[in-house]
C-alpha positions, -999 to +999 in steps of 0.1 A: +030+131+256+014+097+259+030+063+253+014+059+219+029+091+205+062+084+222+063+049+206+057+065+172+081+093+172+113+086+192+139+060+200+174+051+189+178+048+151+193+019+132+219+024+106+203+034+073+213+023+038+233+046+017+216+065-011+226+053-046+242+084-058+251+115-038+226+137-057+196+115-050+171+125-025+162+098+000+125+090+006+103+064+023+074+050+003+041+040+018+019+021-006-018+017-001-039-013-011-069-014-035-072-045-057-064-041-094-061-004-087-026-014-075-016-011-111-018+027-106+009+023-080+029+002-104+028+032-128+039+056-101+068+034-091+078+028-127+081+066-133+099+072-100+125+045-109+129+058-145+133+094-133+161+083-110+163+113-087+150+095-056+167+068-035+142+045-016+153+040+020+121+023+034+090+008+020+057-001+036+027-017+019-007-031+026-027-055+004-020-047-032+005-022-018+023-051-001+026-069-034+040-038-051+063-033-021+080-067-023+082-066-061+099-032-059+123-042-031+132-075-047+140-058-080+161-031-064+179-057-043+187-079-073+197-054-100+186-018-092+159+004-107+159-013-142+154-047-126+127-034-103+108-019-133+111-052-151+099-072-121+069-050-115+059-051-152+062-089-154+041-094-123+012-072-135+014-089-169+012-123-153-016-112-130-037-101-159-061-122-179-035-123-207-008-136-184+015-166-192+008-187-161+001-224-164-036-233-166-040-243-130-023-212-117-042-191-142-076-203-128-065-194-093-048-161-100-078-148-119-095-146-085-070-121-073-087-093-091-117-108-109-133-130-083-168-120-094-182-119-130-189-086-146-216-064-130-250-067-145-246-104-155-270-130-141-240-149-126-228-117-108-263-112-093-265-148-083-231-149-066-237-115-049-268-128-034-252-161-022-222-142-007-245-126+018-252-161+033-221-181+027-186-173+041-153-180+024-151-212+044-182-223+025-175-209-009-137-217-009-134-248+014-100-257-001-087-223+009-072-215-025-054-182-024-043-166-056-012-148-043+012-173-030+024-191-062+025-159-082+045-140-055+069-169-049+075-170-086+089-135-087+103-127-052+134-141-035+124-136+001+157-149+015+176-123-005+150-097+004+156-102+042+192-093+036+185-061+018+196-029+035+162-012+030+135-014+056+104-031+045+071-033+064+039-053+056+007-046+075-019-071+085-048-073+110-047-099+139-082-114+138-081-125+174-068-093+191-081-068+165-047-051+166-024-040+138+005-064+131+036-053+112+058-079+095+093-064+093+116-076+065+131-104+087+096-119+089+083-111+054+072-141+033+046-150+007+023-159+035+027-124+051+018-107+018-012-130+015-022-121+051-020-084+042-043-089+013-068-113+029-102-097+026-124-117+051-154-118+028-133-134+000-106-156+017-102-176+048-079-160+074-042-166+068-026-183+097+011-176+104+027-193+135-009-202+146-021-166+144-050-157+120-047-125+100-070-105+077-063-076+054-041-049+069-062-021+054-085-020+084-058-007+108-029+005+086-034+014+049-005+021+046+015+023+078+040+052+083+051+050+119+076+021+115+099+044+094+104+067+124+126+043+143+143+025+114+152+051+087+171+084+088+150+102+062+120+122+074+103+123+040+074+099+033+057+096-001+023+081+002+008+064-029-029+065-021-054+045-041-086+050-022-099+085-031-104+110-003-132+128-022-160+117-045-182+144-061-210+120-068-233+111-039-238+073-038-274+061-042-274+024-049-266-001-022-234-011-041-223+025-045-230+032-008-210+002+004-181+011-020-179+046-006-181+033+030-152+010+022-131+038+007-137+059+038-129+029+061-097+020+044-085+056+046-094+061+083-062+046+097-041+067+074-059+098+085-053+089+121-015+087+115-015+119+096-033+136+125-006+123+149+022+135+126+006+170+123+003+172+161+039+163+168+052+185+139+034+214+154+049+208+189+083+206+174+078+238+155+067+254+188+099+241+204+078+221+229+094+189+218+131+182+209+137+174+173+162+147+164+169+110+159+181+101+194+164+088+225+137+112+237+138+131+205+110+133+178+109+132+141+096+161+120+079+141+092+075+157+058+045+142+040+041+139+003+013+122-016+003+109-050-034+100-049-056+083-074-084+108-076-096+134-101-093+106-127-130+102-133-158+086-114-155+054-136-127+042-113-148+026-086-150-005-064-161-026-094-129-017-114-108-030-085-119-064-098-109-059-135-077-076-144-077-075-182-043-061-192-058-032-211-074-019-179-042-025-158-021-008-185-044+022-184-040+025-147-002+021-151-001+050-175-023+071-152+002+063-124+031+074-145+014+106-153+006+113-117+042+106-106+055+129-133+032+157-122+042+152-086+079+155-093+074+185-115+054+203-088+071+190-056+106+176-062+121+207-046+099+202-015+115+168-007+139+172+021+127+207+029+090+207+037+057+187+034+039+191+001+007+181+018-010+207+040-015+185+070-033+211+091-060+215+064-060+177+057-067+165+092-087+194+106-123+191+114-149+205+090-168+234+104-201+250+094 
């Protein structure tokens, strides 16, 4: 077993928070990024909180998933599930075109999801052409970022750092090209901004002199930090970027959109491949299973994925932030979470509801 897998799967465990209610099943949540499609995750979380049968022990998030992660954790820390549902709803309402932000913040926040005008408009074509020649340092010299004010409005980061839950935010170190994980002790509005910093849109976010880009390139979302920090071996992934598309892309925009979907899923697939490998060795009794030093976790993977909802949810809809569109995604997320619990609640704590062997195996002729 090499150092990489050893680092992922064993080590002394820290004390985990108690579940809120003896009958609740504990779970870790891994929240993927994807622009305005993060409203789908909002819907998933909203239903899980309303259902009330799961206790969240750890949360990881990337990009829009990082935003949802801190909103969820802050709400749970302040007042429990009802407060978390309220805080998520208020954030997504404020982030929409119909939000109640002051005029200056409104102009900036619109860039979070609707940086470009609608497809097909002359302005869209003009900006798309110029973006191929000008960087964010040219187009956005003042380095205006839409996340900071909005996130600081809703999240008490000092209180969040004292929460018993484990929280992890992923970003990419621009200089080293390595994945950087911000644990809850280091989480701030800047860390969330770094996790959501698409390099074609925003200047790199510097924290302690280190520049960061979107975490989705190397961890979207990350799973391995849970192995050393929580007791539960169940991870529920909320996946926004579809694994499959029935339609073959033809236009340049469609091709690049599909390339981005595959790219932003690649790190997750690598983690799932490592999990399947270690689980298999544990099942074969070739590795010791446990939470102590030199023991390995047998991770049970569950997933709610935003696919099978129609081809009209594409890269362009990641930029739509009218509340009607966000609310539709929210309802789709609620429905997906309801279906997941109906089908797989009994699996939690017992076995994976994802066939990892089939998921990560190579396709053969």
